[in-house]
C-alpha positions as CSV (number, residue, x, y, z in Angstrom):
1,M,-38.3,-45.7,162.9
2,K,-37.0,-48.5,165.1
3,K,-33.4,-49.5,164.4
4,A,-31.9,-53.1,164.7
5,I,-28.4,-54.5,164.5
6,I,-28.5,-57.9,162.8
7,A,-25.8,-60.4,164.0
8,M,-24.8,-62.0,160.7
9,S,-22.7,-65.2,160.5
10,G,-22.8,-65.4,156.8
11,G,-25.4,-68.2,157.0
12,V,-28.9,-68.4,155.7
13,D,-30.7,-68.0,159.0
14,S,-29.2,-64.6,160.0
15,S,-29.6,-63.4,156.4
16,V,-33.4,-64.2,156.4
17,A,-33.7,-62.6,159.9
18,A,-32.2,-59.4,158.3
19,F,-34.7,-59.6,155.4
20,I,-37.7,-60.0,157.8
21,M,-36.7,-57.1,159.9
22,K,-36.3,-54.9,156.9
23,E,-39.7,-56.0,155.6
24,K,-41.2,-55.1,159.0
25,G,-40.0,-51.5,158.5
26,Y,-36.9,-51.5,160.7
27,H,-33.8,-49.6,159.8
28,I,-31.1,-52.3,159.9
29,I,-27.4,-52.7,159.7
30,G,-25.6,-56.1,159.4
31,V,-22.8,-56.9,161.7
32,T,-20.4,-59.8,161.8
33,M,-18.4,-60.4,165.0
34,K,-14.7,-61.2,164.1
35,L,-13.9,-63.7,166.8
36,Y,-10.5,-65.1,165.7
37,D,-8.1,-65.4,162.8
38,N,-7.6,-68.8,161.3
39,E,-3.9,-68.8,162.3
40,D,-5.1,-68.2,165.9
41,I,-6.8,-71.6,165.9
42,G,-4.1,-73.4,163.9
43,M,-6.4,-73.7,160.8
44,D,-5.6,-72.4,157.3
45,T,-9.0,-73.3,155.8
46,E,-11.9,-71.2,154.7
47,K,-14.3,-73.7,156.2
48,T,-14.6,-72.0,159.5
49,C,-16.9,-69.4,161.0
50,C,-15.5,-65.9,160.6
51,S,-13.8,-66.9,157.4
52,L,-13.4,-64.3,154.6
53,S,-16.1,-66.2,152.6
54,D,-18.6,-65.9,155.5
55,I,-18.0,-62.2,155.7
56,E,-18.4,-61.7,152.0
57,D,-21.7,-63.8,152.1
58,A,-23.0,-61.5,154.8
59,R,-21.9,-58.4,153.0
60,S,-23.6,-59.6,149.8
61,V,-26.9,-60.1,151.6
62,C,-26.7,-56.6,153.2
63,Y,-25.9,-55.1,149.8
64,S,-29.0,-56.7,148.3
65,L,-31.1,-55.3,151.2
66,G,-29.6,-51.9,150.9
67,A,-28.2,-52.1,154.4
68,L,-24.8,-51.0,155.7
69,Y,-22.5,-53.8,156.9
70,Y,-19.8,-53.8,159.5
71,V,-17.3,-56.2,161.0
72,F,-16.7,-55.8,164.8
73,N,-13.4,-57.0,166.2
74,F,-14.2,-59.1,169.3
75,K,-11.1,-61.3,169.1
76,A,-9.7,-60.5,172.5
77,D,-13.0,-61.0,174.3
78,F,-13.5,-64.3,172.4
79,K,-10.1,-65.6,173.5
80,N,-10.6,-64.6,177.1
81,K,-14.2,-65.6,177.6
82,I,-14.6,-68.6,175.3
83,I,-11.3,-70.2,174.1
84,D,-9.5,-69.9,177.5
85,D,-12.6,-71.3,179.3
86,F,-12.9,-74.1,176.8
87,V,-9.3,-75.2,177.5
88,S,-9.6,-74.7,181.3
89,T,-12.8,-76.8,181.5
90,Y,-11.2,-79.7,179.7
91,E,-8.1,-79.5,181.8
92,N,-10.2,-79.6,184.9
93,G,-12.2,-82.7,183.9
94,G,-15.3,-81.1,182.4
95,T,-16.9,-80.9,179.0
96,P,-17.4,-77.2,178.0
97,N,-20.2,-75.7,175.9
98,P,-18.6,-72.7,174.2
99,C,-21.7,-71.9,172.1
100,I,-23.6,-71.0,175.3
101,R,-20.8,-68.8,176.6
102,C,-20.5,-67.1,173.2
103,N,-24.2,-66.2,173.2
104,R,-23.9,-65.0,176.7
105,Y,-20.7,-62.9,176.6
106,L,-20.4,-61.9,172.9
107,K,-23.8,-61.8,171.1
108,F,-26.0,-60.7,174.1
109,E,-23.5,-58.8,176.2
110,K,-20.7,-57.3,174.0
111,L,-22.9,-56.8,170.9
112,M,-25.7,-55.4,173.0
113,H,-23.3,-52.9,174.6
114,R,-22.3,-51.8,171.1
115,M,-26.0,-51.5,170.2
116,F,-26.6,-49.0,173.1
117,E,-23.5,-47.1,172.0
118,L,-24.8,-46.7,168.5
119,Q,-28.3,-45.8,169.9
120,Y,-30.0,-48.7,168.2
121,D,-33.1,-50.5,169.7
122,Y,-32.6,-54.2,169.1
123,V,-30.1,-57.0,168.5
124,V,-31.5,-59.5,166.1
125,T,-30.2,-63.0,165.5
126,G,-31.1,-66.0,163.4
127,H,-31.8,-68.2,166.5
128,Y,-34.8,-70.5,166.4
129,A,-36.6,-69.4,169.7
130,R,-39.4,-67.1,170.7
131,I,-39.8,-64.2,173.1
132,E,-43.2,-63.2,174.5
133,K,-44.3,-60.5,177.0
134,Q,-46.5,-61.8,179.8
135,G,-47.4,-59.1,182.3
136,D,-44.3,-57.3,183.4
137,R,-42.0,-60.2,182.4
138,Y,-40.4,-61.4,179.2
139,I,-40.7,-65.1,178.5
140,L,-38.2,-67.2,176.6
141,K,-39.9,-70.0,174.7
142,K,-39.0,-72.9,172.3
143,A,-39.2,-72.3,168.6
144,V,-42.3,-73.5,166.7
145,D,-40.1,-75.8,164.7
146,L,-38.9,-78.1,167.4
147,T,-36.4,-79.8,165.1
148,K,-34.5,-76.5,165.0
149,D,-35.2,-75.2,168.5
150,Q,-32.2,-73.4,170.0
151,S,-33.7,-72.3,173.3
152,Y,-31.3,-74.6,175.2
153,V,-28.3,-72.3,174.4
154,L,-30.1,-69.1,175.2
155,Y,-31.0,-69.6,178.9
156,N,-28.5,-67.0,180.1
157,L,-30.6,-64.1,178.6
158,T,-31.6,-61.5,181.2
159,Q,-34.9,-59.6,181.3
160,E,-33.1,-56.4,180.1
161,Q,-31.6,-58.4,177.2
162,L,-34.9,-60.0,176.2
163,K,-36.4,-56.5,176.0
164,H,-33.9,-55.6,173.3
165,V,-33.6,-58.9,171.4
166,R,-35.6,-60.2,168.5
167,F,-35.7,-63.7,167.0
168,P,-37.6,-63.4,163.7
169,L,-37.3,-67.1,162.9
170,G,-39.0,-68.4,166.0
171,E,-42.3,-68.9,164.3
172,M,-40.9,-70.4,161.1
173,N,-39.5,-73.7,159.9
174,K,-36.2,-74.2,158.0
175,T,-38.0,-74.9,154.7
176,E,-39.7,-71.5,154.8
177,V,-36.4,-69.8,155.7
178,R,-34.5,-71.3,152.7
179,K,-37.5,-70.5,150.4
180,I,-37.3,-66.8,151.4
181,A,-33.5,-66.8,150.8
182,E,-33.9,-68.5,147.3
183,E,-36.7,-66.1,146.3
184,N,-34.5,-63.1,147.1
185,G,-31.4,-64.5,145.4
186,F,-29.3,-64.7,148.6
187,I,-25.9,-66.1,147.8
188,N,-26.1,-68.4,150.9
189,A,-29.6,-69.8,150.2
190,D,-28.3,-73.4,150.0
191,K,-25.4,-73.0,152.4
192,R,-25.2,-75.9,154.8
193,D,-25.8,-75.3,158.6
194,S,-22.7,-75.2,160.8
195,Q,-22.5,-78.3,163.0
196,D,-19.1,-78.0,164.7
197,I,-17.6,-75.8,167.3
198,C,-16.5,-72.8,165.2
199,F,-12.9,-72.6,166.4
200,V,-12.4,-76.4,166.2
201,P,-14.0,-77.2,162.9
202,N,-12.3,-80.6,162.5
203,G,-13.6,-81.8,165.9
204,K,-10.1,-82.6,167.2
205,Y,-10.4,-80.9,170.6
206,A,-7.3,-82.4,172.1
207,E,-5.1,-81.3,169.3
208,F,-6.5,-77.8,169.5
209,I,-5.9,-77.6,173.2
210,E,-2.3,-78.8,172.9
211,E,-1.7,-76.4,170.1
212,H,-3.2,-73.5,172.0
213,T,-1.4,-74.2,175.3
214,G,1.8,-75.6,174.0
215,K,1.4,-78.4,176.6
216,T,1.5,-82.1,176.3
217,Y,-0.9,-84.1,178.5
218,P,0.8,-87.2,180.0
219,E,-0.4,-90.7,179.6
220,G,-2.1,-92.5,182.5
221,E,-4.1,-95.5,183.4
222,F,-7.6,-96.7,182.4
223,V,-9.1,-98.4,185.5
224,D,-12.4,-99.9,186.3
225,T,-14.6,-98.9,189.2
226,N,-12.7,-101.3,191.5
227,G,-9.3,-99.8,190.6
228,N,-8.2,-102.6,188.3
229,V,-5.9,-101.4,185.6
230,L,-7.3,-101.9,182.1
231,G,-4.7,-100.2,180.0
232,K,-3.1,-96.8,179.2
233,H,-4.8,-93.6,178.2
234,K,-3.3,-91.0,175.9
235,G,-3.9,-87.9,178.1
236,I,-6.9,-87.1,180.2
237,I,-8.2,-84.2,178.0
238,R,-9.0,-86.7,175.2
239,Y,-11.9,-88.3,176.9
240,T,-15.5,-87.3,177.8
241,I,-18.0,-88.8,180.2
242,G,-20.0,-91.6,178.4
243,Q,-17.4,-92.1,175.7
244,R,-16.9,-95.7,174.4
245,K,-15.3,-95.3,171.0
246,G,-11.6,-94.3,170.6
247,L,-10.4,-95.8,173.9
248,G,-7.9,-98.0,172.1
249,L,-8.6,-101.0,174.4
250,A,-9.5,-104.6,173.7
251,L,-12.1,-105.3,176.3
252,P,-14.4,-108.4,176.9
253,C,-17.5,-106.1,176.9
254,P,-18.3,-102.5,176.0
255,M,-17.1,-100.0,178.7
256,Y,-17.6,-96.3,178.9
257,V,-15.8,-93.3,180.6
258,K,-17.5,-92.8,184.0
259,E,-15.2,-90.2,185.5
260,K,-11.7,-88.6,185.3
261,N,-9.5,-88.7,188.3
262,L,-7.3,-85.6,187.7
263,K,-5.2,-86.0,190.9
264,E,-4.1,-89.5,189.9
265,N,-4.3,-89.0,186.1
266,K,-6.7,-91.9,185.7
267,V,-9.7,-92.4,183.5
268,V,-12.4,-94.6,185.2
269,L,-14.4,-96.9,182.9
270,C,-17.7,-98.7,183.7
271,L,-20.5,-100.7,182.2
272,N,-23.3,-98.8,180.6
273,D,-25.8,-99.3,183.5
274,E,-23.3,-97.6,185.9
275,L,-23.4,-94.4,183.9
276,F,-26.8,-93.3,185.1
277,S,-27.5,-90.9,187.9
278,K,-30.7,-89.2,189.2
279,E,-29.3,-86.0,190.8
280,L,-27.1,-83.2,189.8
281,V,-26.2,-79.7,191.1
282,A,-25.7,-76.7,188.9
283,N,-24.2,-73.3,189.6
284,D,-24.2,-69.9,187.8
285,F,-27.9,-70.4,187.4
286,N,-30.1,-67.9,185.6
287,W,-33.8,-67.9,186.1
288,V,-34.8,-66.4,182.8
289,S,-38.6,-66.5,182.5
290,I,-39.6,-66.7,186.2
291,E,-38.4,-65.3,189.5
292,E,-36.2,-67.6,191.5
293,P,-38.5,-70.1,193.2
294,N,-38.5,-70.3,197.0
295,Q,-39.6,-73.9,197.1
296,P,-39.0,-77.0,194.9
297,I,-40.7,-77.0,191.6
298,R,-41.8,-79.7,189.1
299,C,-40.4,-79.2,185.6
300,K,-38.7,-81.0,182.8
301,A,-34.9,-80.8,182.3
302,R,-32.4,-81.2,179.5
303,I,-28.8,-82.0,180.1
304,R,-27.6,-81.8,176.5
305,Y,-28.6,-80.0,173.4
306,N,-30.4,-82.7,171.5
307,Q,-31.9,-84.5,174.5
308,K,-35.6,-84.8,175.0
309,E,-36.6,-83.1,178.3
310,Q,-37.0,-85.4,181.3
311,P,-39.4,-85.1,184.3
312,A,-37.6,-83.7,187.3
313,T,-37.8,-81.6,190.5
314,A,-35.6,-78.5,190.9
315,E,-34.7,-76.9,194.2
316,V,-32.7,-73.8,194.9
317,L,-30.1,-74.5,197.6
318,S,-29.1,-72.1,200.3
319,D,-25.9,-71.0,198.4
320,G,-27.9,-70.3,195.2
321,K,-26.9,-73.5,193.4
322,V,-29.8,-75.6,192.0
323,K,-30.3,-79.3,192.7
324,V,-32.1,-81.2,190.0
325,T,-33.6,-84.6,190.9
326,F,-34.8,-86.6,187.9
327,D,-37.6,-89.1,188.1
328,E,-35.4,-91.6,186.2
329,G,-31.7,-91.9,186.0
330,Q,-29.9,-89.9,183.3
331,R,-27.1,-91.3,181.3
332,A,-23.6,-89.6,181.3
333,V,-24.2,-86.4,183.2
334,C,-21.2,-84.2,182.2
335,K,-19.6,-81.6,184.4
336,G,-19.3,-78.3,182.5
337,Q,-22.4,-78.9,180.3
338,A,-25.7,-77.0,180.9
339,V,-28.9,-78.2,182.5
340,V,-31.9,-76.3,181.3
341,L,-35.3,-76.4,182.9
342,Y,-38.6,-76.2,181.0
343,D,-42.3,-75.8,181.7
344,R,-43.8,-77.1,178.5
345,D,-42.4,-74.7,175.8
346,I,-41.2,-72.1,178.4
347,V,-37.5,-71.9,179.4
348,L,-37.5,-71.5,183.2
349,G,-33.7,-71.2,183.6
350,G,-30.5,-73.0,183.4
351,G,-27.0,-73.4,184.8
352,T,-23.7,-75.2,184.6
353,I,-23.5,-78.8,185.9
354,L,-20.9,-79.3,188.7
């Protein structure tokens, strides 16, 4: 009998993933990754991932399925790989994507290492995506339900990992998933989906960074693209590329954050049409479904989670970085975010925007 570790967040998706694998005849155990304590992130609420209520929800589902349940302590790895990088990226003028790093370093590296130690066959998650075998290669594909597709945050998967990962929800839609949970009396059948970064559930990133580092970030100047001073900003970590709201300025027309000058502690504002660019370069690139191409390829590319893919040409540079040239200018390309390349519903690869 094949054996699977189910990564369980306490939510309905991972719970139904566990149910499906059990129904398919797998021996399953449920696992929740303990990533932080609430006091570590300055929160005293239960409304966070890794809360006691999430653990109890996951445990309840496992009990109803007759499966053993464990909590693995990955707090040190989460701090080193996710939280510290989140802070560093903001301090260096970027906009991080901690969910992508968590998938890479925790779910599909740390947890898979534990899977091999326990001599299990698969790591299973509630992600909405698909894996297919084509010839000698595993292919990562979008979910059937495009409104829930999570392939964008999974581009770092390797061929070896794809061999040992299962996404049971890839062929399903959310309505079907909730129906299965309700029919089986799962305690979390109506639990709402998590929307925020788990360790900053109130969305106040700057406050979290200041609490985590013990630093204060000095005020500086807002300037336009000609260097004219427009006012004072409240610390460079509080702003992201493309931002308009929350600037605290009375301006004659809408202006947006174009760039952050770290050396001079200035935030550069511009008009909306000045936010567009046709080229970007990404590093730390992973070609997931294809071998690294030796010539430019036509594809579609996405530079943020909810964006529709845009026609582009991708080219591997001599240093391994990837240059992506869009047919049309893209608004507010953010350093630190991911660019992910697609061929129809196949994920070709992705990397971090420089």
